[in-house]
N, C-alpha and C positions, 0 to 999 in steps of 0.2 A: 453740423454746428450744434452745440448744446442748446437746449431750450432755456435752461437756467445756468448762469455763471455768477457765482458770488465770490468776491475776493476781499479777504480781510474786512468783512462787513461788521461794523461796530455801531452800537447804539448806547449812549451814556445819558442817563437822566441825573439831574441835580434835585435832590429831595431836601426840603426844609426839615431841620431838626429842632424840636421844641423841648426844652427841659421841663421836668415835672414841677407842678405847683404854681401858685399865683405869681411868685417872683420870676419863675422861668417864663411864664406867659408875658409878663411886663417887659422883661429883657428882650424877648423875641420881637417886640414892637420896634425897638431901636437897633438891634443888631441880630440879624438872622444867621444862624449857623446852618450850613448845608453839607451834605455828603454826596459823593458820587455813587451811583448805582449803575454798574455795567450790565445792562440787560442782555446784550449780545456783544461778544468780545473776540473779534477777529475771525469770524466764521468764513470758511472757504470750502466750496464744493461746486460740482457741476452735475447737471442732470440732462441726460440725452433724450431725444424725442421718443415718446411711447413708453418710457419707464414709469413704473409705479413704485414710488419710494416712500418708506415710512420715516417719519421725523419724530424721534422719541426723546423723552427726557422727563424728569420730575417736574412738578409744579414750580413755576418761577424760573425754569431753566433758560427761557428765551425763545421757545418755539413760536408762540403767537407773534411776538415782536418781529421775528425773522420773516414770518409770512406777511405781516403788515408792510414791512419794507419791500419785500419782493412784489407786492401788489401795488405799491406806490401810496399807501395810506399815510405812512409816516416817512420822514427823511432819516437817513443814517447820520451818525456823528462823523464817521469816516468810513473809508473803504468804498468799494464799487460793486455794482451788479448789472448784468445784462439779462433781461428776460424777454424772450421772443425777439431778440435783436434790439430792444429798447431799454433805456434807462427808466426804471419804473416810476421814480418820483418826479419825472418830467410830466407824467400823466397825459401823454399824447392820446388823442381820441382813437387813433388806429391801434394803439396798445390795449386800451381798455376794452376794445371790441373782440380781443383774441384770448382773453382769459376770464376765469370766474373764481370767486372766493366764496366758499360756503363755511359759515361758522355755526357749529351746532348749538350755541347758546344765543344766537342772534337771528331775528326773523327778517326776511326781505319781502314777505307776502303781507298783504293787508289783512289784519286779523278778522275783521267783521265781514269781509267780502269773500265770495267764492274764489278759489285759487285760479279758476279760469279767467276772472277779471284781471288778476295780477299778471297772468300770462299775456293778456292782451296789452297791458301797459308795457311789458317788456318788449313786445313786438314793436310798439311805437318808439320806445327809447332806442332800440337798435336798428330801427328802420328796416325791419324784415319784410320781404315780399309776402303777401298773404298766402300764396300757394306754398312757398317754402315753409312758412310758419306752420301752416296746417299739417303739412307732411311730417315735419319734425315733431310737432306736438303729438300727433297720432302715434309715431314710433315710440316716443318716450312714455306716453301713458300706457301703451301696451307693454313696454319693457318693465315698467314699475307696477303694472296691474292696478291702475287707479282710474281707469276710464270713466267709472260710474261716480267718481267723487269730485270731479273738477267743478261742479256747480254747487257744492256744499260749502258753507262758510268755513273758513280755515279754523276758527275757534271751536268748531264742532268735530274736528278730526282728531284722531288719536295722535300721540307723539310720533309714532312710526309713520303714519300717513302724512303728517305734516312734513317730516324730513324728506319723504319721497317727493312731495310737491316742491320743497326747497331745491332739491337736486334737479328736478325738471326745469324749474325757472332758471337755474344756473347753466343748463345745457341747451336752452332754446336757441341761442345764437351760435351754437356749435363751436365752442372755444377749443383752442389747441392745448390749453393748460388749465387744469382744475386744481385749485388749492383747497384742501379740505382740513378744517380745524375741528377735531372731535365730532365728526358727522354722526356717530352712533351713540353719543352721550345720553344716558338715561333710557336707552331702548332695551327691551327684553331680548333674550337670546334669539327668538324667532325673527323679530324685526331686524336685529343686527345681521343675521344670516341672509335675509332678503336683500338688504342694502348692499352687502358684500357681493352677492351674486350679480346684482344689477350693474354695479360699478365694474366688476371684472368683465362682464359681457360687453359693456359699452366700450371699455378699453380695447378689447379684442377686435371689435367691429370697426371702431373709429380711430383707434391709435392715439387717443388723447393722453397726454402726459399728466400724471397725478402725483402730487406731494401731499402726504397724509400725516396728520398728527393724531394720535389716539393713545389712550391709556388701556384700551382693550387689546390684549395680545391676539385674540381671535381675529380682529380686523387685520392686524399685521400679517399673521400667518396665512390668512385667506387671500390677501391681495398683493403683498409685496415680497420681492426676492432680495431687495437691497434695503439696508437700514442706515440711517444717520442717527447717531446718539449725541445729544447735546446736554451739557451740564455746566452750570455757572457761566452760561453764555459761550462756552467753547465746544467745538465738535471733538468728542473723545473717541468716536468710532465711526468709520465710514467703510462699510463692506457688506458682504453677503449675509443675509439672514441665517443661512445654513452655517456660516462660520462664526456667528456671534457666541454660540454655545461653546464651541471649541476654544474661542479666543478668550472668553471670560469665565467659562465654566471650569472650575478647578477640580471638580470631582464627578464621579459617576454614581448612579444608584444601582446597587447590586442586591437582588432578591434571591434568597437561598431557602430551599425547602429541604430540611434535614429529615433523615429517617428517625423514627421514634415519635415521641409525643411532645418534646420540648426542644428548645435550641440550646447549644452549648453556653456555659456561663461566662466564658472568656472571650466572647465575640468582640468586645470593645477594644481588644488588642489589635484588631485588623482594620478598624474604621469606626466611625460614629454610628451607633445603633439608633436608627430612626424609629423603628417600631418592631414589635414581636407579637405574634399571635400563634399559639400552639407551636408547631415545628417550623414555622415560617418567620424569617427575619429580613428586615430591610436595612442595608448598610450604606452609608456614604463613604466612598473610598476615593482617595486621591487618584486623579486620572492617571498619573505616571506609575502608580503601584497596583493597578487593577490585575494585571497578569501575574505579578508576584503573589498577591494576596489570594487569588483564586487557586494558584498552584499549591500553596500551603494548606488552604482549606480542604481541597480535594484529597490531599495526602493524609490529612489528619481525621477527616470526618466522612461519613457516608452521606452524600448529598443526592436526593432524589431528583431535584430539578433546580435550575437557576436561570437568571436573566440579568443582563447588564444593559442599562439605559442611560441616556443623557438626562440631566435634570430638566424639569419643565421650563419653558422659555420665561414664564413669569418670574421664577426664582432667579434665573440668570440675570434678567433685566434689573430686578431689585438689587442684586449684588453689584451690578454695574453702577447703579445710582449711589449705592453706599460707598463704593471705592472712589467714585468721582468726588465725593464730598471731602475725602482726605487727600486726593491727588489731583491737581489741576493740570498736570502735563498732558497734552493731547496725544492720542495714539491713533494710528491709521492702519487699516488693513486693506489690501488690494481687493478690488472688485473683480 
């Protein structure tokens, strides 16, 4: 049975519209004009136990709104969802004890107290037996390598250390589902890598299901094999991470090393010339024409070395977002 099942999940907000100027402000006192904002628009997907799934989209796409509905923080306008066998917005106590939501821009720890004191508060909230709590806390502080920091006030910790403490607090009651909203936002590359490693190891050992939003493609590549892409409130891609480049990437990057000291002058006939340096040129070539273009180039020129690669994931995702702005029709790919 899926951990998460969302069916036509929709959230519509009504936003007051005020016209400019004093006259507009006065009119708004007597007659307010409103417009509908569809933050989430008919989202449907299912996530199986143990999966680590990336939930991607540009700012304002509806990612955080979806997570808030799945965690029961807000009610949907229409549609349905089952999370861990419960309807999230019923907010049953048994449901709230089986998941955690971590938001990278919000704190759940007391700022002026040591993290260890907040952990004790979590033990009381979830009625955790002392022995189980101590064992779990020991495992988590060892996993995140923060055993010496739990008695230090949270405000004195670095951003990376604070995020580790936030994750420990979220995992103390051993949830079956972990919803992560930008958990590495603002962290440096080293801190990001540490968080990624710890989450991956925790998933491997405990089988916790994770749904992750992030603008850092390193997070996605390190943790997730499946991707949901949302734009304008709609899911426009649901499939394998390895397939997203093939699905949306319309070109390949071809690097050519010619004999001699310069590159041929007519290379732009074969594709978009991205860069040249001495006898080396980088071309963007339509995926369907790569074999044809290479055949012509090899016949016409002496090539010392060459390579053909897919474009970086960041470029493909950026292209996905751009296309989504012009085309709202959802697309699906099999997992």
